[in-house]
C-alpha positions as CSV (number, residue, x, y, z in Angstrom):
1,X,201.1,48.3,4.3
2,X,204.3,49.5,6.3
3,X,205.6,52.9,7.0
4,X,208.8,54.0,6.0
5,X,211.2,55.3,8.4
6,X,214.2,57.6,8.1
7,X,217.3,57.2,10.3
8,X,219.8,59.7,10.5
9,X,223.0,59.6,12.8
10,X,226.5,60.6,13.3
11,X,228.8,58.0,14.4
12,X,231.1,58.9,17.4
13,X,231.5,56.4,20.4
14,X,228.8,58.0,22.1
15,X,226.3,58.3,18.9
16,X,222.6,58.4,19.3
17,X,220.4,57.5,16.7
18,X,217.5,59.6,15.6
19,X,214.7,57.7,14.4
20,X,211.1,57.5,14.1
21,X,211.1,54.0,14.8
22,X,211.4,53.0,18.5
23,X,213.8,49.8,18.4
24,X,216.3,52.1,16.8
25,X,216.8,53.3,20.4
26,X,217.6,50.3,21.9
27,X,219.5,48.4,19.0
28,X,222.9,49.4,17.1
29,X,223.1,50.2,13.5
30,X,224.7,47.6,11.1
31,X,228.3,46.9,11.4
32,X,230.7,44.4,10.3
33,X,230.5,41.0,12.2
34,X,227.4,41.9,13.9
35,X,224.8,39.2,13.1
36,X,222.0,39.4,15.8
37,X,220.4,41.4,18.8
38,X,217.8,40.6,21.1
39,X,215.9,42.6,23.9
40,X,213.6,41.1,26.2
41,X,211.3,43.0,28.6
42,X,209.0,41.5,31.2
43,X,205.9,43.4,32.3
44,X,202.7,42.6,35.1
45,X,199.5,42.6,33.5
46,X,196.1,41.8,34.7
47,X,196.3,38.3,32.6
48,X,199.9,37.2,33.9
49,X,203.5,38.4,32.8
50,X,203.9,39.8,29.4
51,X,207.2,39.1,27.7
52,X,207.8,41.1,24.8
53,X,211.1,39.9,22.9
54,X,212.5,42.2,20.0
55,X,215.1,40.5,17.8
56,X,217.1,42.4,15.2
57,X,219.0,40.5,12.6
58,X,221.4,41.9,10.3
59,X,221.6,41.3,6.9
60,X,224.9,40.7,4.5
61,X,223.9,44.0,2.5
62,X,223.9,46.0,5.4
63,X,220.6,46.0,6.5
64,X,218.3,44.6,9.2
65,X,215.0,43.1,10.0
66,X,213.1,43.5,13.1
67,X,210.6,40.9,14.5
68,X,208.6,41.6,17.9
69,X,207.1,38.4,19.8
70,X,204.8,39.0,22.6
71,X,203.9,36.1,25.0
72,X,201.5,36.1,27.9
73,X,202.6,33.9,30.7
74,X,199.2,33.3,32.4
75,X,198.7,33.9,36.3
76,X,198.7,30.6,37.8
77,X,197.5,31.6,41.2
78,X,194.2,30.2,42.2
């Protein structure tokens, strides 16, 4: 079951979003013409390189859906 999050913000050019949801700190809120945003991070882990991709797709009704995908790129060193 997903947890509900409350987002509050005042829009100004330098506005920050205050939210319990971590992805709201890196992505914009819905606006006209915005279709999708993507954030990719790479992290060294014992098994190799961890690639985390977070994609935010904006809906036509002013909402959005976030998807997080994690891939481990294994070490190839012998």
